N, C-alpha and C positions, 0 to 999 in steps of 0.2 A: 663443455661450452668453450668456444674460442672467442677471446676478447682482444680487440685491437685497442691498446691502451693509449694511443696517441693519434687520434684522427682530427682533421681540420675540415671546416666547412668550405671547401674549395669550389663548390658549385653553387654558391649563393646566387639568387636572382640578380641580374644586372642592375636593378634599381639601387641595390646597396652600394655598388661601386660608383654609380652616378652621384648618389647622395654624398659619399665620401669625397669625391672630387670637388663637389661644391663646398663641402666643409673646408677642405684644404685651400681652395681659392678664397674663401672667406677669411682666412688668416690675414691675408694682405689687403683684402677689400671686403670689409664687414657687410657691405650691401649684398654680396653674393652668398653669404652664410645662410644655409638652409635651417629651417626649424625642424626639430625632431618629428613633429606631427606631419611634415611633408613627405616623410618616407612611408610609402604605402606598399606593403608586400602581403599578399593574401595567403591564407593557408594552402589554397590550391597551387600557388606559385612555389611555395615551400615544398609541397609534396612532389611536384613535377621536378624540381631541382634535385631532390633526393632519390626518388624512385628510378629515374632514368640514368642515374650516375652512381652515387656512392652506395645506395642500397643494392643496386644491381651487381656491382662489383663485390660487395660483401657476400652476397649469396653465391656468386660464382666461385669465390675463394673459400667458402665454408666458414666465414666469420659470422658469429652470432650477435655480437655487441661491440659498439665502438664508444670509447670515451671521447666525446666530441667537443671541440673548441673552435673558436673563430679561426679564420684563415690566417696563418702565420705571417704571410707577406703583407697582410692588411693591418697588422698590429701597429707598426710604424710609430713606436713610442717617442721617437725623436722629432716627430712633426707636431708643431703647435705647442701649446702649454697644457697645464693640467686640466683646464676646462675642456679643451679640445679632446684630450685623451680620455677624460672621464665620460664625456658624452658618447664618444665612439665606442668605448668599452661597453657601456650600458646597452647601446643599440645591438652590438654584435652578440653580447651575452643573451639578450632577450630573444634574438633569432635562434640561437642554439637551443635555448629552453623550449621555444615553440616547436622546433624539430623533435626534441625529445618527448614532447607531449603528443605529437602526431604519430611518432614511431617509438612508443615506450619500451618495446621489446628489443629494439635495435640500437638506441642511442641514449647515453647518459652524458649530461652536460659537464663541461670543464670551463671555468671562467677565464676570460682575458682580464688582466688587471690594468688599471690606468697608470702605468709607470711613465714618469716624465723626467727628463733631465733637470737636475737642480731641485727636485721636489722630494721631500722625505718619503721613504717607502710606506710609512704609516698612513699616508693619504689613501692607500689602496684598501684599507680595512673596511671602509663603508661599502665599497662595491663587493668585496668578498663576502661580507656579512649579508648583504642583500641577496647575493647569488645563493648562498648557503641556506638562508631562511625562506626566501620567496621563490627562487627558481630551482631549488633542489639540486644545485650543482654539487658535484662530489670530487672536484679537482680544480686546479688552477694553473695558469700559464705564467708563473712568476719566473723572472729571468734575472737572478741576482748578479750574475757576471755582466750582463748587458747594462743593467742599471748602474753598477759600479763604474763600468767603462764610460758611460755617458756622464756620470758625475765626476769623472776624473779621479776616482778612488782606486787604489790598488785592489786587484782581484786576489782573493785568498788562494792558496795552493789547492785546496779542496773545498768544494761547496756542497752542502747538503741542506735541503729545505724539506722540512717535515710538517705536514699539515694534519691535524686531527679532525678530519671531516666526518 
């Protein structure tokens, strides 16, 4: 079995990006902030975004399974506050979970954590716990060096994060 241990959902339906753009606009103008329930992405849209792109490439390259997390460039932990990051992480994690449910032989979820500047890393525990217990996520996208840099803390010479998932 060939496993891609670091895959991102780079082909998510455009509705996700549109919702995120509204969320970011809502930081300055709360009247523009969307509600989570306003994001509507069907299972058919998820299938289409995966089958014609990532799944097709996996099959062409002989890859059997991908550890699958939200799109890295969408994480943007520096945008907004913890509430913004927490909502965004939950939405992205749910979409990756849905993909893993639609394609259980091809994708295993990895969580994006709501890491925000000036916020204790322990605030990520609730999302990680939810992802592990409810969404069957088996990995996470924690970025200790990035969080330390954003918090103006010195980065250690070596960084190792171990999760017992």
